[in-house]
C-alpha positions in Angstrom: 78.9 158.1 -214.8 75.8 160.1 -215.3 74.1 158.3 -212.4 76.9 159.0 -209.9 76.2 161.3 -207.0 77.7 164.7 -206.3 79.6 163.2 -203.4 81.5 160.8 -205.7 82.4 163.6 -208.0 83.6 165.7 -205.1 85.8 162.8 -203.9 87.4 162.5 -207.3 87.9 166.2 -207.5 89.6 166.3 -204.1 91.7 163.3 -204.9 92.9 165.0 -208.1 93.6 168.3 -206.3 95.7 166.5 -203.6 97.5 164.4 -206.2 98.5 167.4 -208.3 99.5 169.3 -205.1 101.7 166.3 -204.1 103.3 166.2 -207.5 104.0 170.0 -207.3 105.6 169.6 -203.9 107.8 166.8 -205.1 108.8 168.8 -208.2 109.6 171.9 -206.1 111.8 169.7 -203.8 113.6 168.1 -206.7 114.3 171.5 -208.3 115.7 172.8 -205.0 117.9 169.8 -204.6 119.2 170.1 -208.2 120.1 173.8 -207.6 121.9 172.9 -204.4 123.8 170.1 -206.3 124.7 172.5 -209.1 125.9 175.1 -206.5 128.1 172.6 -204.7 129.5 171.2 -208.0 130.5 174.7 -209.1 132.1 175.4 -205.7 134.2 172.2 -206.0 135.2 173.1 -209.6 136.4 176.5 -208.3 138.4 174.9 -205.5 140.1 172.5 -207.9 141.0 175.3 -210.2 142.5 177.3 -207.3 144.6 174.3 -206.3 146.0 174.0 -209.8 147.4 177.5 -209.8 
């Protein structure tokens, strides 16, 4: 690893940066979808409670 060039190090650094950015985007998407699911679930529970009364 000591004999590798600066270009190889830069390639690895860029790959790591894009990989982490991709994981962050997927995580943000999943959190948004879970919040939407929770909101819809709460709305359905409210609708069912109103029908019971």
